[in-house]
C-alpha positions in Angstrom: -12.3 19.7 3.3 -15.2 17.8 4.8 -14.4 14.4 6.5 -16.8 12.6 4.1 -14.9 14.0 1.1 -11.6 13.0 2.7 -12.8 9.4 2.8 -14.0 9.4 -0.8 -10.7 10.9 -1.9 -8.9 8.2 0.1 -10.6 5.5 -2.0 -9.8 7.4 -5.2 -6.1 7.8 -4.1 -5.8 4.0 -4.2 -6.5 4.1 -8.0 -3.5 6.6 -8.2 -1.4 4.1 -6.2 -2.5 1.3 -8.6 -1.5 3.3 -11.6 1.8 4.3 -10.0 2.5 0.7 -9.1 1.8 -0.3 -12.7 4.3 2.3 -14.1 7.0 1.4 -11.6 6.6 -2.4 -12.1 6.2 -2.3 -15.8 9.6 -4.0 -16.3 9.5 -6.0 -13.1 8.6 -9.4 -14.7 11.6 -9.2 -17.0 14.0 -8.1 -14.2 12.5 -10.7 -11.9 13.1 -13.5 -14.4 16.8 -12.5 -14.6 17.6 -11.4 -11.0 15.0 -12.9 -8.8 14.6 -11.8 -5.1 16.9 -8.8 -5.5 14.4 -7.2 -7.9 11.5 -8.1 -5.6 13.0 -6.1 -2.8 14.1 -3.2 -5.1 10.8 -2.9 -7.0 8.7 -3.6 -3.9 10.4 -0.8 -1.9 9.9 1.6 -4.8 6.2 0.8 -5.6 5.0 0.5 -2.0 7.1 3.5 -1.0 5.6 5.6 -3.8 2.0 4.6 -2.7 2.7 5.4 0.9 4.2 8.8 -0.1 1.0 9.6 -2.0 -1.1 8.9 1.0 1.3 10.6 3.4 1.1 13.8 1.4 -2.6 13.7 1.2 -3.1 13.0 4.9 -0.7 15.6 6.2 -2.3 18.3 4.1 -5.8 17.1 5.1 -4.8 17.1 8.8 -3.4 20.6 8.6 -6.6 21.9 6.9 -8.9 20.2 9.4 -6.9 21.6 12.3 -7.0 25.1 10.9 -10.8 24.9 10.5 -11.1 23.4 14.1 -9.2 26.3 15.6 -11.7 28.7 14.2 -14.5 26.8 15.9 -13.9 26.5 19.7 -16.5 23.7 20.0 -14.9 21.6 17.3 -13.7 18.2 18.6 -10.0 17.1 18.5 -9.6 15.1 15.3 -5.9 14.4 15.4 -6.4 10.6 15.1 -8.8 10.9 12.1 -6.0 9.7 9.9 -6.6 6.2 11.1 -10.2 6.4 9.6 -8.8 7.7 6.3 -6.2 4.8 6.3 -8.9 2.3 7.0 -10.4 3.0 3.6 -7.4 1.7 1.5 -6.7 -1.0 4.1 -10.3 -2.2 4.0 -10.3 -2.4 0.2 -7.1 -4.4 0.3 -8.4 -6.7 3.0 -11.3 -7.5 0.7 -8.7 -8.7 -1.9 -6.9 -10.6 0.9 -10.1 -12.3 1.9 -10.8 -13.4 -1.7 -7.2 -14.6 -2.0 -7.6 -16.7 1.2 -10.9 -18.1 0.0 -9.2 -19.0 -3.3 -6.2 -20.6 -1.5 -8.4 -22.9 0.6 -10.4 -23.7 -2.6 -13.7 -22.1 -1.3 -13.8 -20.1 -4.5 -14.0 -22.0 -7.7 -11.1 -20.2 -9.4 -7.5 -19.0 -8.8 -7.7 -15.4 -7.5 -4.0 -14.9 -7.2 -3.4 -13.4 -10.7 -6.3 -11.0 -10.0 -4.8 -10.1 -6.6 -1.5 -9.2 -8.2 -3.3 -7.1 -10.9 -5.5 -5.3 -8.4 -2.5 -4.6 -6.1 0.4 -3.6 -8.3 1.9 -1.7 -5.4 2.3 -4.9 -3.4 3.1 -7.2 -6.4 6.9 -7.4 -6.1 6.8 -8.1 -2.4 4.2 -11.0 -2.9 6.7 -12.6 -5.4 9.1 -13.0 -2.5 6.7 -15.4 -0.7 4.8 -16.7 -3.7 7.5 -16.9 -6.4 6.7 -17.6 -10.0 7.9 -20.9 -11.4 10.1 -21.3 -14.5 8.4 -23.3 -17.2 9.3 -24.1 -20.8 7.1 -23.9 -23.8 7.2 -26.4 -26.7 10.0 -24.5 -28.4 12.2 -24.8 -25.3 11.9 -21.1 -24.4 11.7 -20.4 -20.7 9.0 -18.3 -19.2 7.8 -17.2 -15.8 4.4 -18.7 -14.7 2.4 -17.7 -11.7 1.8 -20.2 -8.9 -1.8 -20.9 -8.1 -3.3 -19.4 -4.9 -3.5 -22.8 -3.2 0.3 -23.1 -3.5 1.0 -19.9 -1.6 2.7 -20.7 1.7 1.3 -19.8 5.1 4.1 -17.3 5.6 3.1 -15.7 2.2 -0.5 -15.4 3.3 0.6 -13.9 6.6 2.8 -11.3 4.9 0.1 -10.4 2.4 -2.3 -10.0 5.3 0.0 -7.6 7.1 0.8 -5.3 4.0 -2.5 -3.3 4.1 -1.7 -2.2 7.6 1.0 0.1 6.1 -1.7 2.3 4.7 -3.4 2.5 8.1 -0.2 3.4 10.0 1.1 5.9 7.4 -2.2 7.7 7.1 -2.6 8.0 10.9 1.0 9.2 11.3 0.9 11.7 8.4 -2.5 13.1 9.5 -1.3 13.5 13.1 1.8 15.4 11.9 -0.3 17.7 9.7 -2.9 18.2 12.4 -0.4 19.1 15.0 1.7 21.2 12.5 4.8 19.3 13.4 7.8 20.4 11.2 9.5 17.0 10.5 12.3 18.6 8.6 13.3 20.8 11.5 12.9 17.9 14.0 15.1 15.7 11.9 17.8 18.2 11.0 17.9 20.3 14.2 16.1 18.1 16.8 13.5 20.8 17.2 16.1 23.0 18.9 16.7 25.6 16.3 16.1 29.1 17.5 15.9 27.9 21.2 
């Protein structure tokens, strides 16, 4: 697989993560309304974990293929850290969303971007609720409902956490690609400490 195709595929994989996050978090608003922060942690772990697994699988396979091709060409450069470049694609896309959210928070944009941010990053949504929780409001019939806080009410800590989250893509892609490129058998290392057969 060519490196340019890997980068294009990395961008497409983010759409798969978005869809996965949507499926996992389909019932999150209802659960959040009843159980609060506990559901943020549970759903957040599942949705972010699933997205990172998608990228880890892709990068480890891409790393193994690239190394196999490199071994056939003695002049080929060592590409074991190329996973960081692959991870920079989803991280960069997410940082564009973070930038728009920050501009909205400080009222540089003329609209509230936070609902859009949550929609574009379903895989992060439950975690963002921990630091920018919805408020409970009542309609004219007295029924309670969960309403999103505006971007300008997100705390500084919330913005900081939201800004750190895209780095998970970068780290996981780099690590998974490195493992695949070096043909490291994680199962054997975890179960046997790499000493089996020695």
